[in-house]
Each structure stands twice: as C-alpha cells, then as structure tokens.
C-alpha positions in Angstrom: 31.4 -68.9 -43.9 31.7 -68.1 -39.9 35.1 -65.6 -41.6 32.2 -64.3 -44.6 30.1 -63.0 -41.7 32.5 -61.5 -39.8 33.9 -59.7 -42.7 30.5 -58.1 -43.5 30.3 -57.3 -40.0 32.9 -55.7 -39.8 32.3 -53.9 -43.0 29.2 -53.0 -42.2 30.1 -51.3 -38.8 32.4 -48.9 -40.6 30.4 -48.3 -42.7 27.9 -47.1 -39.8 30.6 -45.6 -38.0 32.0 -43.7 -41.2 29.8 -40.9 -41.3 30.4 -39.6 -37.0 34.6 -41.0 -37.4 34.7 -37.8 -40.1 33.0 -35.9 -38.4 34.7 -36.8 -34.8 38.3 -36.2 -36.7 37.8 -32.4 -38.2 36.9 -31.7 -34.5 39.8 -32.8 -33.3 42.3 -31.0 -36.0 39.7 -28.0 -35.9 39.4 -27.4 -31.9 41.7 -27.7 -28.6 42.2 -24.3 -28.8 41.3 -20.9 -27.0 40.5 -18.0 -29.2 42.8 -15.8 -26.9 45.7 -17.7 -27.3 46.1 -16.9 -31.1 46.9 -14.1 -32.9 45.1 -12.4 -36.0 46.7 -14.9 -38.5 45.7 -18.2 -36.3 42.3 -17.0 -35.5 41.6 -16.7 -39.2 43.0 -19.7 -39.7 40.6 -21.2 -36.4 37.7 -19.5 -37.8 38.4 -21.0 -41.8 38.3 -24.6 -40.3 35.5 -24.1 -38.2 33.5 -23.0 -40.6 34.3 -26.6 -42.3 32.7 -28.1 -39.5 29.4 -26.1 -40.0 29.3 -26.9 -43.5 29.7 -30.3 -42.8 26.7 -30.7 -40.0 24.1 -28.3 -42.8 25.4 -30.7 -45.6 24.2 -33.3 -44.2 22.2 -32.8 -40.6 20.7 -36.0 -40.5 23.2 -38.4 -40.2 25.7 -36.1 -38.3 23.1 -34.8 -35.5 23.7 -37.6 -33.4 27.5 -37.4 -34.1 27.3 -33.8 -33.1 25.3 -34.4 -30.1 27.4 -36.8 -29.2 31.1 -35.6 -29.7 29.7 -32.7 -27.0 28.4 -34.6 -24.7 31.4 -36.3 -23.9 34.2 -33.1 -24.6 36.0 -31.0 -21.6 37.0 -29.3 -24.1 35.2 -25.7 -23.6 35.6 -23.5 -26.6 34.5 -27.1 -28.8 31.6 -26.9 -26.4 30.6 -23.2 -27.2 31.0 -22.9 -30.9 29.7 -26.5 -31.4 26.3 -26.4 -29.6 25.3 -23.4 -31.4 26.4 -25.0 -34.6 24.0 -27.9 -32.5 21.5 -26.0 -32.4 21.5 -24.3 -36.0 20.3 -27.9 -37.6 18.2 -29.0 -34.0 15.8 -27.4 -32.6 14.8 -29.9 -29.8 14.9 -29.2 -26.0 17.9 -31.6 -25.4 19.9 -29.4 -28.0 19.3 -25.9 -26.3 20.2 -27.7 -22.9 23.3 -28.3 -24.9 23.7 -24.9 -25.7 22.8 -23.6 -22.1 25.3 -25.9 -20.7 28.0 -24.2 -22.7 27.6 -20.5 -22.6 27.1 -21.7 -18.8 31.1 -23.3 -18.8 32.6 -21.0 -21.7 35.0 -18.8 -20.6 33.4 -14.9 -21.2 37.4 -13.8 -21.9 36.8 -16.0 -24.9 33.8 -14.9 -26.3 32.2 -11.9 -28.6 29.5 -11.1 -25.4 26.4 -9.5 -27.8 26.5 -13.1 -29.3 26.7 -14.5 -26.2 23.9 -12.3 -24.6 21.6 -12.6 -27.6 21.6 -16.2 -27.5 21.2 -16.4 -23.9 17.8 -13.6 -24.1 16.6 -15.7 -26.6 16.3 -19.4 -24.8 15.6 -16.7 -21.8 12.5 -16.1 -23.4 11.8 -19.5 -24.6 11.4 -20.4 -21.4 14.8 -21.9 -19.7 16.2 -20.7 -16.8 19.1 -18.9 -17.4 19.2 -16.9 -13.7 23.2 -19.0 -14.1 24.2 -16.6 -17.3 22.6 -13.2 -15.5 24.4 -14.3 -12.4 27.3 -15.0 -14.7 27.1 -11.4 -16.6 26.4 -9.1 -13.2 29.9 -11.1 -11.5 31.9 -10.5 -14.8 34.6 -7.4 -14.8 34.3 -6.2 -18.3 30.3 -7.2 -18.6 29.6 -4.2 -21.6 29.9 -4.3 -25.2 28.3 -2.5 -28.0 25.9 -2.1 -30.6 27.3 -0.1 -33.9 24.2 -0.4 -35.1 22.9 2.1 -32.5 24.7 5.1 -32.8 27.9 3.3 -31.3 25.2 2.2 -27.9 27.2 1.4 -24.8 25.6 -1.5 -23.7 26.8 -1.6 -19.8 26.4 -3.6 -16.6 22.9 -2.6 -16.1 22.1 -3.1 -19.4 23.4 -6.1 -20.0 21.3 -7.6 -17.2 18.0 -5.8 -18.1 18.8 -8.1 -21.3 19.6 -11.5 -20.1 17.2 -11.1 -16.6 14.5 -9.3 -18.1 13.5 -12.9 -20.2 12.9 -14.9 -17.7 10.0 -15.9 -16.4 9.2 -14.1 -13.8 9.0 -17.8 -11.9 13.1 -17.6 -12.2 14.0 -14.5 -12.5 12.2 -12.8 -8.8 14.4 -15.8 -6.6 16.8 -15.2 -8.6 16.6 -11.2 -7.8 15.8 -11.7 -4.4 19.2 -13.8 -3.7 21.0 -11.3 -5.5 19.8 -8.2 -3.2 20.6 -10.3 -0.5 23.5 -11.8 -0.8 25.6 -9.3 -2.9 27.3 -5.2 -2.6 28.0 -2.4 -4.4 26.6 -2.0 -7.8 25.4 -6.0 -8.4 23.6 -5.4 -5.2 22.3 -1.7 -7.1 21.6 -2.9 -10.2 19.0 -5.9 -8.6 17.6 -4.1 -6.5 16.5 -1.8 -9.6 15.6 -5.0 -11.5 13.8 -6.6 -8.3 11.8 -2.8 -8.1 10.7 -3.0 -11.6 9.9 -6.6 -11.1 6.1 -6.0 -10.6 5.0 -9.3 -8.4 4.2 -9.8 -5.1 7.0 -12.3 -4.4 9.1 -9.3 -5.2 7.5 -6.5 -3.8 6.8 -8.6 -0.1 10.9 -8.8 0.1 11.5 -5.3 -1.4 9.8 -4.8 1.9 12.0 -6.3 3.6 15.0 -6.0 1.9 18.6 -4.5 3.9 18.7 -0.7 2.1 22.4 -0.6 3.5 25.4 0.0 1.2 22.2 1.4 -1.6 22.8 4.5 -3.2 20.5 6.8 -1.9 18.7 7.3 -5.5 18.2 3.5 -4.9 16.9 4.2 -1.1 14.5 6.9 -2.6 13.2 5.3 -5.1 12.2 2.1 -3.1 11.1 4.3 -0.6 8.0 6.0 -3.4 7.4 2.6 -4.8 6.4 0.6 -0.9 4.8 3.8 -0.1 2.7 5.9 -2.6 4.4 4.5 -6.3 3.5 6.0 -9.7 0.9 4.4 -10.8 -0.5 4.5 -14.4 -3.9 6.2 -14.1 -7.0 4.4 -16.2 -8.8 6.5 -18.7 -12.2 7.1 -17.5 -14.1 5.5 -21.1 -11.2 3.7 -22.7 -10.6 4.2 -26.5 -8.9 0.3 -26.5 -11.0 -2.3 -25.8 -9.9 -5.3 -23.8 -10.4 -7.6 -27.1 -8.4 -4.8 -29.9 -5.1 -5.5 -27.1 -5.5 -8.8 -26.1 -5.3 -9.8 -30.4 -2.8 -7.5 -30.5 -0.4 -9.1 -28.8 -1.0 -12.6 -29.4 0.2 -11.2 -33.0 3.1 -9.5 -31.2 4.0 -13.0 -29.8 3.3 -15.2 -32.9 6.3 -12.0 -34.8 3.3 -9.9 -36.2 4.0 -6.4 -34.7 1.3 -4.7 -37.3 -1.6 -4.8 -34.7 0.1 -2.9 -31.8 1.8 -0.4 -34.0 -1.8 0.5 -35.1 -2.8 0.7 -31.9 0.3 2.8 -30.8 -1.0 5.3 -33.8 -3.8 5.1 -32.9 -3.7 6.3 -29.9 0.0 7.1 -28.5 -0.9 6.9 -24.5 -2.4 4.3 -24.3 -1.4 3.1 -22.1 -4.2 4.2 -20.0 -6.7 2.5 -22.2 -4.3 -0.3 -20.9 -4.3 -0.8 -17.0 -8.7 0.4 -17.5 -9.6 -2.5 -19.5 -7.3 -5.3 -18.7 -8.1 -7.9 -15.9 -6.1 -9.9 -13.9 -5.8 -13.2 -15.9 -4.2 -10.8 -18.3 -1.1 -10.4 -16.4 1.1 -13.7 -18.3 0.4 -12.4 -21.3 1.5 -9.2 -20.4 4.6 -10.9 -19.1 5.2 -12.4 -22.1 4.9 -9.1 -24.1 7.4 -7.3 -22.0 9.8 -10.7 -22.5 9.4 -10.7 -25.7 9.9 -6.9 -26.1 13.5 -6.9 -23.9 14.7 -9.5 -25.9 15.3 -7.3 -28.8 18.4 -6.5 -27.2 18.3 -2.8 -28.4 17.5 0.5 -26.3 14.7 0.7 -27.6 13.3 -2.9 -26.3 14.6 -1.1 -22.7 11.8 1.3 -23.2 9.4 -1.2 -23.8 10.8 -3.1 -20.8 10.7 0.2 -18.8 6.9 0.9 -20.1 5.2 -2.7 -19.7 6.9 -2.9 -15.7 5.1 0.7 -15.2 1.7 -1.1 -16.5 2.0 -4.3 -14.8 3.2 -2.2 -11.5 -0.5 0.1 -12.0 -2.1 -3.8 -11.9 -0.8 -5.5 -9.2 0.6 -2.9 -6.5 -1.4 -3.7 -3.4 -0.7 -1.5 -0.5 -1.3 -4.9 2.0 1.8 -6.3 0.0 4.1 -3.6 1.1 2.8 -3.4 4.5 1.0 -0.4 4.2 -2.1 0.5 5.8 
C-alpha cells in the first residue's frame, strides 16, 4: 500500500508539473541569445521559435501564466526577460506583471530592441501611473536615441521628442524630481532637453527649481526662454465671456480619458480657441484632470501629440504661474 501511495504521489506531481515543464523546456530551447548576434536568417528562425512560445501561452493562459511568471523571476537572460515580460502582460494585466515588464525594460540592452516598441510600451506604463523615471533617464543617456514614424512621413523621433514621450507621460510627482536632478547633474544636450521639459512642467516645484538653477552650459535660446518664463511668461488671456462652460470641459476630458475623443473634438470644432475659455473657467480642482489629459495625449507618441502636449502645458502654466513662485516681487 505504501508503494502504491508513493507511485500515485509521483504520478500526481509529474502531471501537475508537466505544463510548466513543457514551457520551461521550450523557453530553454528558444532563448539564450541576443538579436544582434544573429544574421538575418538566424533572426527569422528565432522569431519563428518565439512565436511558438507566444502561441503556447496564449492557448492556455490560465495554466501557463504562473509558469511564465516563475521563469521570468529566476532568469538572467535579458532578452527572454524583455520578450517574455511582454508576453506575460499580454495574458496578465496585473500590477505585478507590469512591474516585471518595467524591470525588463530597465535592463534590456537598448541596442537589442526596436526603439519605437520600447518607447511606446514604456510611455504606456508611465501613463498608467508607474514610475518610469529610469527609462526616461536611459533614453536621454543612450547615444543612438532616435527612430522614425513611417506613417507620419518618416517623422524623426529624436532624443528630445522621445524624452517628451517618456517623461511627458510620467506623473509630475515622478517627472519633476527627475528633471530637476537631470538639470543639476547633467551637461550638454541632456541638460538642455531636461531644462526645456522642466519649463513645461508647470508645477510650483519646477518653477522654483528653474529660478534657482545654474544656466552654465545652456544655449542662448534656453537661457532666454527661462528668463522670459521667470519674469514675464506668455500666458493665455482668458475670454471675458466664455463660450464653453467648466462642465463642458470636465465632461469632455473625462470622456477622453475613458477612450472617447468625440466630445472634446466637438468642443474644439465649435470653439477653435477654446483654451481662452478653459483658463477662464478652470479651477485649482481641475489641475490634476488637465495633467492627466496632457499625459494621455503625449502617450500617443505622434507629432500631433507633441502639439497637444505643448498646448496643455501653456494652459497649465497660465493656471499655475504666480510671481511669488519664481521670486518676482
């Protein structure tokens, strides 16, 4: 009887472990490489093998999610961590899975990834409220920080645009300290970009930091813009008799954040210079909503998104800027 019990226990353990064992074997066979080490034929072959892993997990996500998560937790393979964490998030929307994705994006060599994919996924994490500061810093320090948007007339996303997509999607409680640190500790192009972005933050902390920062190493254009922002910024003039109500704006912005652009698009169509209405009717209670809308737009990672980001930055600055914040009497 004891032998039978042990045999049944063995069979049970093998059966329960088999889904993970099969996936682990396939992962071991598939990964353990870096794309840059392969020629075109090798990359095509490995891509097909990775597709098999993805199909296996998608076919049985409830059983294989824990297996994939465990494999990612113990791996030292940066490429598997990068690819596998994206697969995990595709079948597991939990915060834990997304933190694993964030960790993978922090560690994978940027020479190995499609930068557009990396930036898009990183900005999605940022707009969801994750602290992606490390990814914004990585981008600014990466020597080959650029890619192209083929569907936008081969628009070049340069170091500055990419920083907007990454740091612009960050909650300001993460973004402002990051930019202040970069301004204080960086030089050259990184300091230049960080200063431009700090001028767009439109937070009291950012304005105070700008008033005290050293301008050593900055271009004349940045120095002139900083001076203008601190002394006499170009703010939006409120319309004396607004044509759009606060409720109209709030309802449209909430719909936008829920995935419905139509109400806000209609407001823009009806009143093209509606920013004059917005700064006239918005209150301090609306600042957080406006910041979330700004992050929502820049997370689209397009040239048009940059235009919206800059417009909402001016709206926020109009609502936030006060002489006492920058030492003006």
